[in-house]
C-alpha positions in Angstrom: -169.0 -161.1 65.7 -169.7 -164.7 66.5 -173.0 -166.1 67.8 -171.5 -167.0 71.2 -170.3 -163.5 71.9 -173.7 -162.0 71.0 -175.4 -164.4 73.3 -173.0 -163.4 76.1 -173.7 -159.7 75.7 -177.5 -160.3 75.7 -177.2 -162.3 78.9 -175.2 -159.5 80.6 -177.7 -156.8 79.6 -180.6 -158.9 80.8 -179.0 -159.4 84.2 -178.3 -155.6 84.6 -181.8 -154.7 83.6 -183.3 -157.2 86.1 -181.1 -155.9 89.0 -182.1 -152.3 88.2 -185.8 -153.2 88.4 -185.3 -155.0 91.7 -183.5 -152.0 93.3 -186.4 -149.7 92.2 -189.0 -152.0 93.7 -187.1 -152.1 97.0 -187.1 -148.2 97.6 -189.2 -147.2 100.7 -192.4 -145.4 99.7 -193.4 -142.3 101.7 -196.6 -142.4 103.6 -199.7 -141.0 102.2 -199.9 -138.0 104.5 -196.3 -137.0 103.8 -196.9 -137.5 100.1 -200.0 -135.3 100.3 -198.2 -132.7 102.2 -195.3 -132.8 99.8 -197.7 -132.5 96.9 -200.0 -129.8 98.2 -199.7 -127.7 101.4 -196.0 -128.2 101.9 -195.2 -126.8 98.6 -197.0 -123.5 99.4 -196.9 -123.1 103.2 -193.5 -123.0 105.1 -193.2 -125.3 108.1 -192.7 -124.1 111.7 -189.0 -124.7 111.6 -188.7 -122.6 108.4 -190.5 -119.8 110.2 -188.4 -120.0 113.4 -185.0 -120.0 111.6 -185.3 -116.5 110.0 -186.9 -115.0 113.2 -183.9 -116.3 115.2 -181.4 -114.9 112.8 -183.2 -111.5 112.6 -183.3 -110.9 116.4 -181.4 -107.9 117.6 -177.9 -108.5 119.1 -178.9 -107.5 122.6 -181.7 -110.1 122.9 -180.9 -113.6 124.2 -182.5 -116.8 122.8 -183.7 -119.2 125.5 -181.2 -122.0 125.8 -178.6 -120.2 123.8 -175.1 -119.6 125.3 -174.3 -116.0 126.4 -172.1 -114.1 124.0 -169.8 -111.0 124.6 -169.4 -108.5 121.8 -166.4 -106.2 122.0 -166.6 -103.2 119.7 -163.7 -101.1 118.6 -165.7 -98.3 117.1 -165.5 -94.7 118.4 -168.4 -93.2 120.3 -168.0 -89.7 118.9 -165.7 -88.4 121.8 -162.4 -86.6 121.4 -159.3 -88.7 121.0 -157.7 -89.7 124.3 -154.5 -91.5 125.2 -155.1 -95.2 126.0 -154.9 -96.5 129.5 -151.7 -98.3 128.8 -150.0 -95.1 127.6 -151.3 -93.2 130.6 -149.8 -95.8 133.0 -146.5 -95.5 131.2 -146.7 -91.7 131.4 -147.5 -91.8 135.2 -144.6 -94.2 135.8 -142.3 -92.0 133.9 -143.4 -88.9 135.8 -142.8 -90.8 139.1 -139.3 -91.8 138.0 -138.4 -88.2 137.0 -140.3 -86.4 139.7 -137.1 -85.8 141.8 -135.5 -84.1 138.8 -138.6 -82.0 138.2 -138.6 -80.9 141.8 -134.9 -80.1 141.7 -134.7 -78.3 138.4 -138.1 -76.6 137.9 -138.7 -75.2 141.4 -137.0 -73.1 144.0 -135.4 -76.1 145.6 -132.0 -75.7 143.8 -131.3 -72.2 145.2 -132.5 -73.0 148.7 -130.5 -76.3 149.2 -127.3 -74.7 147.8 -127.5 -71.7 150.1 -128.2 -73.8 153.2 -125.2 -76.0 152.3 -123.0 -72.9 152.0 -124.2 -71.7 155.5 -123.2 -75.1 157.0 -119.8 -75.0 155.3 -119.2 -71.4 156.3 -119.9 -72.2 159.9 -117.3 -75.0 159.8 -119.8 -77.7 160.9 -120.1 -80.1 157.9 -122.4 -82.5 159.8 -124.6 -80.1 161.7 -127.3 -79.7 160.6 -127.4 -83.1 158.9 -128.2 -83.6 155.2 -131.7 -84.9 156.1 -132.5 -81.6 157.9 -131.1 -79.4 155.2 -133.0 -81.3 152.4 -136.2 -81.4 154.5 -136.1 -77.7 155.2 -135.4 -77.0 151.6 -138.4 -79.2 150.6 -140.8 -77.4 152.9 -139.6 -74.0 151.9 -140.0 -75.1 148.3 -143.6 -76.1 149.0 -144.3 -72.8 150.7 -142.8 -70.7 147.9 -144.4 -72.8 145.1 -147.8 -72.9 146.7 -149.4 -70.3 144.4 -148.0 -72.0 141.4 -149.2 -75.5 142.5 -152.7 -74.0 143.2 -152.8 -72.6 139.6 -151.8 -76.0 138.2 -154.4 -77.7 140.3 -157.2 -75.3 139.2 -156.3 -75.0 135.5 -155.0 -78.5 134.7 -155.5 -81.2 137.3 -159.1 -80.6 138.3 -160.5 -80.3 134.7 -158.6 -83.4 133.7 -160.0 -85.4 136.6 -163.5 -84.2 135.8 -163.1 -85.3 132.2 -163.4 -81.9 130.7 -159.9 -81.9 129.0 -157.6 -84.6 127.7 -154.3 -85.5 129.2 -152.3 -83.6 126.6 -154.3 -80.5 127.3 -153.7 -80.9 131.0 -149.9 -81.1 130.4 -150.0 -77.9 128.3 -152.0 -76.0 130.9 -149.8 -77.2 133.8 -146.6 -76.0 132.0 -147.9 -72.4 131.8 -147.6 -71.4 135.5 -144.3 -73.3 135.9 -142.9 -71.5 132.8 -144.0 -68.1 134.2 -142.3 -68.8 137.6 -139.1 -69.9 136.0 -138.9 -67.0 133.6 -139.3 -64.5 136.5 -136.1 -66.0 138.1 -134.2 -66.4 134.8 -131.7 -63.9 133.4 -132.4 -62.7 129.9 -128.9 -63.5 128.7 -129.3 -67.1 129.7 -132.6 -67.4 127.7 -131.0 -65.8 124.7 -128.0 -68.1 124.9 -130.1 -71.2 124.8 -132.3 -69.8 122.1 -129.3 -69.2 120.0 -127.9 -72.6 120.9 -131.1 -74.3 119.8 -131.3 -72.4 116.5 -134.4 -70.5 117.4 -135.0 -67.0 116.1 -136.6 -64.2 118.0 -139.4 -65.8 120.1 -142.1 -64.3 122.2 -142.0 -65.1 125.9 -145.3 -67.1 125.8 -143.9 -69.2 122.9 -140.6 -70.2 124.6 -140.3 -74.0 124.6 -139.6 -75.7 127.9 -136.4 -77.2 126.6 -135.0 -73.6 126.5 -136.6 -72.3 129.7 -135.5 -75.2 132.0 -131.7 -75.1 131.3 -131.7 -71.3 131.4 -133.5 -71.3 134.7 -131.1 -73.9 136.2 -128.1 -71.8 135.2 -129.6 -68.7 136.6 -130.4 -70.4 139.9 -126.9 -71.7 140.3 -125.5 -68.2 139.6 -127.8 -66.6 142.2 -127.1 -69.4 144.8 -123.4 -69.0 144.5 -123.6 -65.2 144.8 -125.6 -65.6 148.0 -123.2 -68.2 149.3 -120.2 -65.8 148.7 -122.0 -63.1 150.7 -122.6 -65.5 153.5 -118.9 -66.6 153.6 -117.6 -63.0 154.1 -118.4 -62.5 157.8 -117.1 -65.9 158.8 -114.0 -65.4 156.7 -113.3 -62.2 158.6 -113.6 -64.1 161.9 -111.1 -66.7 160.6 -108.6 -64.0 159.7 -108.9 -62.3 163.1 -108.5 -65.5 165.0 -105.4 -66.5 162.9 -103.8 -63.0 163.4 -104.4 -63.1 167.2 -103.0 -66.6 167.5 -99.9 -65.6 165.5 -99.4 -62.5 167.6 -99.6 -64.5 170.8 -97.1 -67.0 169.5 -99.6 -69.8 169.7 -98.7 -71.3 166.3 -99.4 -74.8 167.4 -103.1 -73.9 168.2 -105.4 -74.8 165.3 -107.3 -71.6 164.4 -110.5 -73.7 163.8 -110.6 -74.6 167.4 -111.0 -71.0 168.4 -112.9 -69.7 165.4 -115.7 -72.2 165.5 -117.2 -71.1 168.8 -116.9 -67.5 167.7 -118.7 -68.2 164.5 -121.5 -70.0 166.3 -121.8 -67.2 168.8 -122.0 -64.6 166.1 -124.5 -66.6 164.1 -126.8 -67.1 167.1 -126.6 -63.5 168.2 -127.7 -62.1 164.8 -130.4 -64.9 164.5 -128.7 -66.3 161.5 -131.2 -68.9 160.4 -134.0 -66.4 160.4 -132.0 -64.0 158.3 -131.0 -66.7 155.8 -134.5 -68.0 155.4 -135.9 -64.5 155.1 -133.3 -63.6 152.5 -134.1 -66.8 150.5 -137.9 -66.1 150.5 -137.4 -62.5 149.6 -135.1 -63.4 146.7 -138.0 -65.1 145.0 -140.3 -62.1 145.3 
């Protein structure tokens, strides 16, 4: 290496060493008190900030720190109670029950038989618009409430009240409410209808208390339709006799152009009023559920 290159390297190293010494001399020196604290007490004794930080972190969740923002903690842990259906599912169930409530009233109570029989009475009299549909349906509903009163009382006492008091869950309430309804329906259901739907559903010999509702309800509806049509046939017989008599008399008198309905209708109404027909029909309907 030449002498000029060596001299250049020596100059560069000298300049770097001088600039390093200058930077070290320009660093700020801590005050004496801070240095003393750093050398002695501060190394052994924690400061106030160091004491406050752990105490703030170790505070229970329920206590609020002055000046700190409020916080809301939402826990998803169970509290040891029995499992219950969520509020959203309960709302869905209630809306479903409200939508199918007419079907429940029609198919699981005495409404079916009553409204069919009253419709047959109106048809047999020959007055399709008197009484009106509203009156027939309203009378059927009130008779249904009267006949189903004991059943509804049992449902209220065994299922609804305990559920509202929080003693049972919603599923237990449904199971308890189905027992009185099932007993009522089975009393009005023919055995052959129950056996048919048991066989159709692939069920073996089943005890009465273990019969599922999907078997009891259709069997009950079929039995109610059969009973209602039998009562309707018996109601038609006296009015049919009046129609025959009126037609025969008109034919014998040569009044073939006279409609038999014109003469038979007043006679039917007269007979129905004289025997107190509505009372007899309603009493027969009520006694048929005894």
